[in-house]
N, C-alpha and C positions, 0 to 999 in steps of 0.2 A: 470601695475597699479594694477591689481586685486591681484597679489602675494603680493605686498606691503601692500595693505589693509588687506589681510588675516593675514599677520604677525602682523600688527598693532592690529588687533582683538585678536589674540592669546596672545600678550603681555598684552593687556588690561584685558583679562579674567584671565590670570595668576596672574597679580597684584591684581585684584578684589578677586580672591579666597584666595590669601595670606592674604589680608587685612581682609577678612571675618573671616578666621581662627584665625588670631591674635586678632582681636577685640572681638571675642566670646569666647576666651579661658579663663577659669577661674581656679583659684587655686585648685579647688576640683578635676580637672582632673589628676593632678600629682600623686594622690594616689588612683585613683578609683578602681584599682585592688587589693589594699592591705587589709589584714584582719584588723578587728577592734581590738583596744587594750583592754586589761583586767584591772580591777580595781586595782588589787594588784600591777601591773607593773606601772601604771600611777599614783598611789597614791602619791609619793613624790613630783610631779611637782608643784602643787599649794603652798604647804608650803615652797618649795625651792624658789619660786618666792617671797614669803613674807620675807624670810630671806635676799634676795638681796635687797628688798625695804627697809629693816631696815638700810642699808648703806646710803640711801638718806637722807640728813639732813633737808629737808623741813618740819617744824612743822605744816604747814597748812593742810597737808594731813594726815588723821588718819592712813593711811596704811604705810606711811613713817615717822611717828612720832619717837621720840627717842626710842630705843629698850626697850621693857618691858612696854611701855605706850599705844601705839596704835596697835602694831603688835602682835596679840594674839598668834602667833606661835613662838615668840622670847621671851625667858626668859632672863632678864637681867643678872641673875646670871650664865647663860651659856656662856656669851660673854667673851672670852679670850682676843681678841684684835679687835679693831675697829678703822681703819685708816681713816684719812682725807687727803686732797690733800697736806697740809703742811707736812705730814709724808712721802709720797711717792715721792714727787717732781714731776719731768716730766717723771719718768720711767714707770709708770703704773697708772690705775685708782685706787681709794680706794678699800679696801676689808675688809672682817670681818672673824675672826676665831671664830667659835661657836661650843659648844659641846651640842648636843641635847641628854640628857639622856633618854628621853622618847622613842626615836627610835634608841638609841645606835648608834649615828652618830657623827663623828668629821668633821665639815664642814668648808671649806675655799670658800667663795663666793665673787665674784668681780662684781662690778657695771658696767653699760654700758657706752657708749660714752656720754661725755658732750659736747653739741654742741657749747658752748661758751668758751671752754678750748682749747687753741692751742696745748698743750702738748699732748692731745689725738689724734689730727690729725697727730702729728709728729710720733706717734707709728704707725698709720695706713700707713703713707706715707714712712716708713722705709722698703721698699720692691721693688724688681724688679722681673719680670718673671724668675724663675729659679735661684734666687739669693741664696737661703738657701737649702742645702741638709741636710737631717737629717733622721736617722733611716731607710735608704734605700729608701727614697722618698724626696719629697719637702715639705716645710712648709713656712708659712709667716715669714719673717725675724724679723720685728718689734715686732710681737706678741710673737715669741719665746724669744727674748730678755727680754720682759716684764715678761714672764712665769719664766725664770731663775732668774730674779731679785726678784720675789715674793718668789720663792722656796728657794733661798739662804737665805732670811731673815727668813723664817718660817720653815725650815726643823727641826731645834732643838725643836721648839714649837710642831710641829706635832709628832716628836718622843716621846717627853715627855708625851703628851696627850695619845698616844697609850700605853705607858708603864703604865700610871696611870689607864687607864680605861679597860685594858684587851683585849684579842683577839676577843671578841664578837663584838666590835665596828668597824663600817665600816668607811673608809675614803672617804669623798664626796667632789668633786670639782664642783663648779657651777658658772655660769656667764651669763650675758645678753649682746648681741650685741658685742661690743668690748671685753667685759669681757669674753664672751662665748669662743672666740678663744683662749684667754689666759688660761682659765680654761682647755680647751681640750688639750693644749700643755703641761700644768703642769701635767696632767693625764698621758700622754705619758712618760714624764720624770720619774714620780714616778713608773710607771709599770716597766720601764726598770731599776729601781734602788730599787727594793723592799727589798734588803738586808739592805739598809740604814734605812728602816722603819720596822725593826723587822721581816723581811721575811713575811710581811703581804701577804696573798693569793690574787691572781689576782681578785678572785670572791668577795673579801671584798673592792674593789676600784670601785668607780662609779663617773661618771661625767655627769652633766646635763647642756647642752648648750642651752640656750633660745634665740630664734631669732638668730641662729648661723651665724657667719662670715665664709666665705670660707677660711680655714686656713691650709689645708693639701691636699696632692695629693691623687688620688683615692685609691691607694694601701694601704695607711695608713688609710684612712677613713673606709675601709672594715676591715682592720686588727684589728683595735681597736673597732669594733662594739659591742663587748661583754661587753666593760666597759664605752663607751661613748654613751650618748643618747642626740639627738638634737630634739628640739621641735619647730615646725613652725606653726604659726597661719595663716591659709587660704592663702592670697595672699602676704605675707611679701616678700619684694624685695631682702633683703640682702642675704638669703641662695640661691637665684636664679641668683645672679649677678656674672658671671665668671670674668668680667673685674676687673683689680686690684683695690683694695679699694681706693688707693690714687686718682684715676681718678673719682670715684663715688663721694667722699666728696669734691673733688676739683670743681665738677660741680653742687653743691648742689642747686644753684639758678636757674638752668635750668634742674633739674633732670628729669622731664617728657620727655623733648626733648632727653636727653641723653639715657634714658631707651628705648625710641622708636628706637634710632639708633643701640643700642645693639641688640634689637629684629631683625631688619633688617639684621645685620651682621651675627647673629648666625643662621638665617633661612638657609643661603647658606653654612653653615658648616657642613659637614657630621658627624653623630653620631660616626662612627668608628674613624674619625680623632680626635674628641674630646677625646675619651676614651684613645687613644693611645699616647696622649700628656702627658708625665710624669710631666710636669711643671704646668699643670692646676690644680688649687686648688678647693676643694669641702667642703661642709658642713660635719662635722665629724660624724662617728658612725652610730648607729641605728637611724632611723628617726621616729618621732612621729608627724603626721600632724593633727591639729585640724581643722575641716571642719565645717563651719557654714553658708555658703551662696550657693545658687544654681543658675544655669543659668536662666536668664530671670525672677528672682523672687526677689522682694524687701525685704529688712530687713534681719535681722539675724535669724537663725533657731536654734533649740536645737543643740548644738555642738556634733559632732561625732569625735572620735579620731582613726585614722588608723596607723598602724605601719608596718615597713618592714626594711630590710637591702637592699636597692636597689644598683645595680651596674650600669645598664643602666637607663637613664631617672631619674637621681638624682637631681630633681628640676632644670632642664636645660632651662625652658622657663620663661621669664619675663612675668608677668601678668599686662596688661594695665587696671588697676583698680584704682578707687578712694580711695581704702583702702590699697594700697600697702605700704604706710608709717604708717598709723594708726595701721595696723596689727603688726607693728614692736614694739609697746609700750609694756612695761612689765606690766603695769596695765591691758591692754586688755588681755594679755596672762594669767595673774593670774585669771582674772574674768572668762574668758571662759573655762580655764582648770578646775576651781572649779565647774562650771555648768556641764562640761562633766563628772567629777568625780561623782557628785551627780547622774547623769543619769545612769552611769555604775552601781552604788550601787543599785539603784532601780531595774535595769534590771537583776541583777546578781542572779541566782537561783543555789546554790551549789548542786550538786548531788553526789559528792564524798567527802571523808574526806579531810580537808584543806591541811594536810601534803602531801597527795597523789596528790592533785591538783598542789601544788607548785612543787613537784618532776617532774611531767609530763610537767609542763610549762618550767622548767629548761631544760629539755631534748630537748623539741621543740625548745627553743632559741639556745641551743648549735648546734642542727642540722641545724637551719636556718643560723647560722654563718658559719658553715662549707660549706653549700651550696653556700652562697655568695662568700666565698673565692675560691671555685671551679669554680663558674661563672666568677670571675675575672681572673683566670688562663686561663679558655677556651677562653675568649675574648682577651687574650694576653694583659692584663693591665700591664704596665711596673713594674717590681719589686714586683708583687703580691706574697705574701708568707703566710703560715699558721703559726701564732705566736706560736702555741703549738708544731708544728714539729721543729721550730726554737729553742725553748727552750730545747727540747729533744736532738738536735744536739749539742747544746752549753754546756749542762750539767752544771758543776760547774765552767765553764770558768769565769775568773775575768773580761773579757772584757765587759764592759757595757757603755751606753751613760750616762755620769754623768752630773749633773746640771751645773758644771762650764764650760763644753765644749761650745765653741762659734761658731765652724764651723763644 
């Protein structure tokens, strides 16, 4: 009798400890050991948000008014193409092709999930675990199809814009939510087919995934961390949800219960087993985490941005918070990113010439990327490779992953 009581007490204590850890876990813990981001590196994020908002057709919101009217960062004369749902059909969300002459950027930006549009759900649901192999790893099948659809339509446009504007212009891909995964996979396609874009240097290609969907395996997420940047606001659920997206949005009406069950399941899954599963999808690239709330303290605080290229602990824990869905909204991301940028600007005290600062920062980013790649190899992450070593070995080999490949 005493033995059974003892076992019952142990089970109760274990469950209580687990419940306490889960209920008190906040999004800020994911990045508590990361260094803070710098102003110059984070500077594009708020204006990229506003360019994505220009795709939204709602004239009642000044930030999403017709381009050139309410969106101060979007000049109507720079818009090359602005698609609507009737233009893209069911293949992908609407997108914009925009040339920003002020910052010397050619931007292709994709809007996020439309909750009342069935076609967007079909893109998300077109996937099964391990269904799509790509570039030595796994990616989300439906998002890759959408990426290829957009790139096939816009390759000639991007090529012409690069020719017209010269080698100083960067090629920027951006997206929010559903669009973030598509933008990340377009970036991978372009990086692997740079000859089709005038041999544009890898350093001139950038992707900004806002509230990113988990769209690629860990080896690819680390491999492309030098060109893909993911931005997560505090407790956002989507970058933390390893469950296939079709299950998440299929359970949208009981999402809190579903997220709790995911927490319970992942608690008993070892970290090593997660990392060594080559089919498990992750948020792509370098992570920027905007932190604005603290444990047991009400309200939002001045936002702080932390950044890293994590291999272990890459937003693996669902946060049971009232803000898990609101933190996914692009309006909140834009607002908090702008606040964080202003705070960085106020705190920045340059002590060395700007050119030297940029060179040192570039070297530190390159070293951090190499360290992350080495960590992935040390942890036996399946198919982990150094992209620069891979390019050196291939040399001028014509073998490349082309936008028209489907498998």
